[in-house]
C-alpha angles and dihedrals in degrees: 000000000000101000105158092203091054096048093044086074097048098084090058096055118094135170096264108023147011108259113230118223114238091247091065099048092098097037113123090230095047092120089068091065096060099076118141122266093248089069090053093049090057093070104023095089090051090050090054091060096049124090096218128039094228093052095076113087114231133154089219099050097030108038120188116280092247091067123066113257122232118242113251112263119248116260108266127233113269087243094054111119137166117271093226108039142006115282125250112262130206114262124230091219122095098237127060100020094210138048137187140205104245132192118254111281114251115254112271116258118261113274091230126032117247109257131192113265111261124219114256116260117264111262116255115248114259093213130040130188127219108205121214097207141028091245092055091046092053093048093048092048091052089055094049096249111156111239136196138182127250088236089065096040108031092165115062130187101211140007122195121189145141130251139217095212133012122191127197091268090055091249113147148209111214140162106071085129089060099247099099096126096053092039092055092047094051096042092048088055093053128094091217131024116195120189123205116198143141125248093260088074094062114108135173091230135006113269091025096113092072089233127120125293103199127222119189113218136175117260092240110099092345091162090059091056093043090058093047092051093051091048091049093061103030091122089062089052091249122180117195119207133176111241115239133191129235091282093054092252123128112279111244120206126220085264093055094252135125128242126226111199118211116208115198126196092198132028118276108264097217112015094184094052090044092054092050093049092050092050091052092063114102111241094028111121102183142331133222098244107114102189126184092351108107117085095187139005124208109205124194117203142156090274094051137269123322130185125214120190137174 
């Protein structure tokens, strides 16, 4: 493009303003010639593609008829330049037909705003404990031991607990502390169950110590179940009693149930069959026979510590 009318305007275009020729300094409409460069750049490419300068529509070059038009500026001398910056020069390329010397572009903004460094997250505990009673949970929490629920961790690696009776087959009586239901649930979910006891807990047969074998029952009609339990083991000389607390009131478990303690005068003949019969009674929640559950028993005695394992 070599349109003389188009390029006659180029020396008056700067980066920040439209330079006014000296002949227009006193013109009454001179304020209309001081528009920013960004308005000029909106129609300059279209001017470069037009054959005639007046054919390109522009509110700056072609004002509405109601307003007086400015006379076209005289063509400047080829040596005329802006006082502040180099003039725009015609480009040899086909599109666009003009180019400029621009200032270096500012560095792009950071892709992510700088944020204050945050403290690293606290490491997760490598070991968690699943308590089998409210009392144990409170004591563990007071010591800072991290705890979890069986609902969240249904598969456990190891359970460690005591026992009230241990027979030669490592079958157990447990639950004299009142937590037999939760203890059995947690220990059944564990890969290994290790029992720690002293030698006074060793018996030839379960029930042979003469101490209580607990059965957890619902509060509803507890007397009915107490009578049925005593009748079930009358041949073993069993006596069934409701467990009471220090105030003489029925002992209530963490699960809001009662406990019926069975006292045997002789060992239970068939512990497995006895456990199944107890569980079949309506209203029975759980019993204290822990059969085929322990994987090892650590026994402390006067001669030292021994370990029995299956």
